C-alpha positions in Angstrom: 1.6 -73.5 65.5 4.0 -71.3 63.6 6.0 -68.3 64.9 3.5 -65.7 63.7 0.6 -67.6 65.4 2.6 -67.7 68.7 3.4 -64.0 68.5 -0.2 -63.1 67.8 -1.4 -65.3 70.7 1.1 -63.6 73.0 -0.1 -60.2 71.9 -3.7 -61.3 72.5 -2.9 -62.5 76.0 -1.2 -59.2 76.6 -4.3 -57.3 75.8 -6.4 -59.7 77.9 -4.2 -59.0 81.0 -4.4 -55.3 80.1 -8.1 -55.3 80.4 -7.8 -57.2 83.7 -5.6 -54.3 85.0 -8.2 -51.8 83.8 -10.9 -53.7 85.7 -8.8 -53.6 88.8 -8.6 -49.8 88.5 -12.3 -49.8 89.3 -11.6 -51.6 92.6 -10.7 -49.9 95.8 -6.9 -49.9 95.6 -6.7 -49.2 99.3 -7.7 -52.8 99.9 -4.6 -54.9 100.6 -5.9 -57.9 98.7 -6.7 -55.8 95.6 -3.3 -54.2 95.7 -1.7 -57.7 95.9 -3.8 -58.8 92.9 -2.8 -55.6 91.0 0.9 -56.3 91.6 0.5 -59.9 90.5 -1.3 -58.9 87.3 1.2 -56.2 86.6 4.1 -58.8 86.8 2.2 -61.0 84.3 1.6 -58.0 82.0 5.3 -57.0 82.2 6.3 -60.6 81.4 4.0 -60.8 78.4 5.1 -57.3 77.2 8.8 -58.2 77.4 8.2 -61.3 75.2 5.8 -59.5 72.8 6.9 -58.6 69.3 6.0 -55.0 68.6 5.5 -55.8 64.9 2.4 -57.9 65.8 0.8 -55.2 67.9 0.6 -52.3 65.5 4.0 -50.8 65.8 6.6 -49.4 68.2 4.4 -46.6 69.3 1.8 -49.1 70.6 4.5 -51.0 72.4 5.8 -47.8 74.0 2.2 -46.9 75.2 1.8 -50.3 76.7 5.2 -50.1 78.3 4.0 -47.0 80.3 1.0 -48.8 81.8 2.9 -50.6 84.6 4.6 -47.4 85.5 1.3 -45.6 85.7 -0.2 -48.5 87.7 2.7 -48.4 90.1 2.3 -44.7 90.6 -1.4 -45.3 91.1 -0.7 -47.9 93.8 1.6 -45.6 95.6 -0.9 -42.8 95.6 -3.9 -45.0 96.4 -3.6 -44.8 100.2 -4.2 -41.1 100.1 -6.2 -40.7 96.9 -9.9 -39.9 96.6 -12.5 -41.7 94.5 -12.6 -38.8 92.1 -8.9 -38.9 91.3 -9.0 -42.7 90.8 -11.7 -42.3 88.2 -9.7 -39.5 86.5 -6.7 -41.7 86.1 -8.8 -44.7 84.9 -10.4 -42.5 82.2 -7.0 -41.5 80.9 -5.7 -45.0 80.8 -9.0 -46.3 79.3 -8.8 -43.6 76.6 -5.2 -44.7 75.7 -6.3 -48.4 75.6 -9.3 -47.7 73.4 -7.2 -45.6 71.0 -4.7 -48.4 70.8 -7.3 -51.1 70.2 -9.0 -49.1 67.5 -5.7 -48.6 65.8 -5.0 -52.3 65.9 -8.5 -53.2 64.7 -8.2 -50.8 61.8 -4.9 -52.4 60.8 -6.6 -55.8 61.1 -4.2 -57.0 63.8 -6.5 -57.4 66.8 -9.9 -58.6 67.5 -11.6 -58.9 70.9 -13.0 -62.2 69.8 -10.9 -65.3 70.1 
């Protein structure tokens, strides 16, 4: 496996973990087990993001957008104990819209496919 293949695999894994985080947003973040799982998944996401090469993910703007996801999730976790279901869905929709936009941009550039 050459360097480019490893870099693409790392980016693919990053997006897989990103989708796992989005799925966790649909869960009740007030549940301690769910919050623990979110923290674990966020650490994995941050690790993959730190080793990801932005040139293989569509550019620096995509990397910057992904870099903000753990910050948003951390804020969401802090607010979850007092939040309502309506506000959780609002935040989820915003993050999902960002992810969808990023994926479309990558697919258009031919750098990402949901199939593996």
